[in-house]
ChimeraX commands (.cxc) that place a marker at each C-alpha (Angstrom):
marker #1 position 0.03,0.00,-0.01 radius 0.5
marker #1 position 1.28,3.47,-0.85 radius 0.5
marker #1 position 1.46,6.51,1.34 radius 0.5
marker #1 position -1.65,8.19,2.56 radius 0.5
marker #1 position -2.27,11.87,3.10 radius 0.5
marker #1 position -4.91,13.85,4.99 radius 0.5
marker #1 position -6.47,16.90,3.30 radius 0.5
marker #1 position -8.84,19.34,4.77 radius 0.5
marker #1 position -12.01,19.81,2.65 radius 0.5
marker #1 position -14.19,22.97,2.58 radius 0.5
marker #1 position -17.71,21.85,1.56 radius 0.5
marker #1 position -20.50,24.22,0.82 radius 0.5
marker #1 position -24.08,23.83,-0.46 radius 0.5
marker #1 position -24.42,25.72,-3.76 radius 0.5
marker #1 position -27.45,27.25,-5.45 radius 0.5
marker #1 position -28.52,24.19,-7.37 radius 0.5
marker #1 position -28.73,22.22,-4.11 radius 0.5
marker #1 position -25.58,20.28,-4.75 radius 0.5
marker #1 position -22.35,20.41,-2.75 radius 0.5
marker #1 position -18.97,21.81,-3.80 radius 0.5
marker #1 position -15.73,20.80,-2.17 radius 0.5
marker #1 position -12.39,22.64,-2.42 radius 0.5
marker #1 position -9.18,22.35,-0.39 radius 0.5
marker #1 position -6.66,24.97,0.70 radius 0.5
marker #1 position -4.20,22.14,1.34 radius 0.5
marker #1 position -4.36,20.76,-2.25 radius 0.5
marker #1 position -4.45,23.50,-4.84 radius 0.5
marker #1 position -6.72,22.67,-7.82 radius 0.5
marker #1 position -8.85,20.21,-5.91 radius 0.5
marker #1 position -12.55,20.82,-6.78 radius 0.5
marker #1 position -15.30,18.25,-6.52 radius 0.5
marker #1 position -19.11,18.47,-6.80 radius 0.5
marker #1 position -21.82,16.00,-5.78 radius 0.5
marker #1 position -25.46,15.56,-4.94 radius 0.5
marker #1 position -24.75,14.72,-1.29 radius 0.5
marker #1 position -21.97,15.41,1.17 radius 0.5
marker #1 position -20.97,11.72,1.08 radius 0.5
marker #1 position -20.84,11.71,-2.72 radius 0.5
marker #1 position -18.88,14.95,-2.73 radius 0.5
marker #1 position -16.29,13.53,-0.30 radius 0.5
marker #1 position -15.93,10.37,-2.40 radius 0.5
marker #1 position -15.46,12.44,-5.58 radius 0.5
marker #1 position -13.00,14.69,-3.74 radius 0.5
marker #1 position -10.95,11.70,-2.75 radius 0.5
marker #1 position -10.81,10.49,-6.31 radius 0.5
marker #1 position -9.88,13.98,-7.60 radius 0.5
marker #1 position -7.16,14.37,-4.90 radius 0.5
marker #1 position -5.69,10.96,-5.70 radius 0.5
marker #1 position -5.52,11.84,-9.41 radius 0.5
marker #1 position -3.82,15.20,-8.49 radius 0.5
marker #1 position -1.26,13.45,-6.38 radius 0.5
marker #1 position -0.62,10.90,-9.13 radius 0.5
marker #1 position -0.02,13.78,-11.48 radius 0.5
marker #1 position 2.46,15.43,-9.07 radius 0.5
marker #1 position 4.40,12.19,-8.84 radius 0.5
marker #1 position 4.22,11.45,-12.58 radius 0.5
marker #1 position 5.66,14.88,-13.48 radius 0.5
marker #1 position 8.29,14.82,-10.67 radius 0.5
marker #1 position 6.73,17.67,-8.83 radius 0.5
marker #1 position 6.87,17.79,-4.98 radius 0.5
marker #1 position 3.78,16.94,-2.98 radius 0.5
marker #1 position 2.43,20.15,-1.53 radius 0.5
marker #1 position 3.83,20.66,2.06 radius 0.5
marker #1 position 0.31,21.46,3.28 radius 0.5
marker #1 position -0.68,17.82,2.98 radius 0.5
marker #1 position -0.32,15.81,6.15 radius 0.5
marker #1 position 1.09,12.29,5.85 radius 0.5
marker #1 position -0.98,9.86,7.87 radius 0.5
marker #1 position 1.19,8.05,10.38 radius 0.5
marker #1 position -0.72,5.88,12.90 radius 0.5
marker #1 position -4.03,7.65,13.50 radius 0.5
marker #1 position -6.24,10.36,12.05 radius 0.5
marker #1 position -8.96,12.45,13.45 radius 0.5
marker #1 position -11.94,12.95,11.17 radius 0.5
marker #1 position -15.14,14.94,11.39 radius 0.5
marker #1 position -18.01,13.46,9.48 radius 0.5
marker #1 position -21.46,14.83,8.62 radius 0.5
marker #1 position -24.43,12.87,9.95 radius 0.5
marker #1 position -27.95,13.79,8.88 radius 0.5
marker #1 position -31.12,13.12,10.83 radius 0.5
marker link #1:1,2 radius 0.2
marker link #1:2,3 radius 0.2
marker link #1:3,4 radius 0.2
marker link #1:4,5 radius 0.2
marker link #1:5,6 radius 0.2
marker link #1:6,7 radius 0.2
marker link #1:7,8 radius 0.2
marker link #1:8,9 radius 0.2
marker link #1:9,10 radius 0.2
marker link #1:10,11 radius 0.2
marker link #1:11,12 radius 0.2
marker link #1:12,13 radius 0.2
marker link #1:13,14 radius 0.2
marker link #1:14,15 radius 0.2
marker link #1:15,16 radius 0.2
marker link #1:16,17 radius 0.2
marker link #1:17,18 radius 0.2
marker link #1:18,19 radius 0.2
marker link #1:19,20 radius 0.2
marker link #1:20,21 radius 0.2
marker link #1:21,22 radius 0.2
marker link #1:22,23 radius 0.2
marker link #1:23,24 radius 0.2
marker link #1:24,25 radius 0.2
marker link #1:25,26 radius 0.2
marker link #1:26,27 radius 0.2
marker link #1:27,28 radius 0.2
marker link #1:28,29 radius 0.2
marker link #1:29,30 radius 0.2
marker link #1:30,31 radius 0.2
marker link #1:31,32 radius 0.2
marker link #1:32,33 radius 0.2
marker link #1:33,34 radius 0.2
marker link #1:34,35 radius 0.2
marker link #1:35,36 radius 0.2
marker link #1:36,37 radius 0.2
marker link #1:37,38 radius 0.2
marker link #1:38,39 radius 0.2
marker link #1:39,40 radius 0.2
marker link #1:40,41 radius 0.2
marker link #1:41,42 radius 0.2
marker link #1:42,43 radius 0.2
marker link #1:43,44 radius 0.2
marker link #1:44,45 radius 0.2
marker link #1:45,46 radius 0.2
marker link #1:46,47 radius 0.2
marker link #1:47,48 radius 0.2
marker link #1:48,49 radius 0.2
marker link #1:49,50 radius 0.2
marker link #1:50,51 radius 0.2
marker link #1:51,52 radius 0.2
marker link #1:52,53 radius 0.2
marker link #1:53,54 radius 0.2
marker link #1:54,55 radius 0.2
marker link #1:55,56 radius 0.2
marker link #1:56,57 radius 0.2
marker link #1:57,58 radius 0.2
marker link #1:58,59 radius 0.2
marker link #1:59,60 radius 0.2
marker link #1:60,61 radius 0.2
marker link #1:61,62 radius 0.2
marker link #1:62,63 radius 0.2
marker link #1:63,64 radius 0.2
marker link #1:64,65 radius 0.2
marker link #1:65,66 radius 0.2
marker link #1:66,67 radius 0.2
marker link #1:67,68 radius 0.2
marker link #1:68,69 radius 0.2
marker link #1:69,70 radius 0.2
marker link #1:70,71 radius 0.2
marker link #1:71,72 radius 0.2
marker link #1:72,73 radius 0.2
marker link #1:73,74 radius 0.2
marker link #1:74,75 radius 0.2
marker link #1:75,76 radius 0.2
marker link #1:76,77 radius 0.2
marker link #1:77,78 radius 0.2
marker link #1:78,79 radius 0.2
marker link #1:79,80 radius 0.2
view
């Protein structure tokens, strides 16, 4: 298994009722989905592709990303 990184997502509800995710820790990361869960899943895929591109082109991984060591704290959205 490769290295894993933690990124902070900013998720907001937009005018069409969908959700938009961006990240200050990974420039260029933008994802949109119908639900928060879908948006997070799409954001993970986009982030993975961005990181693959960094590696493929020999660019350094942004220092704002946190490499996951032994544990991670994660806030999740729960609807009722």
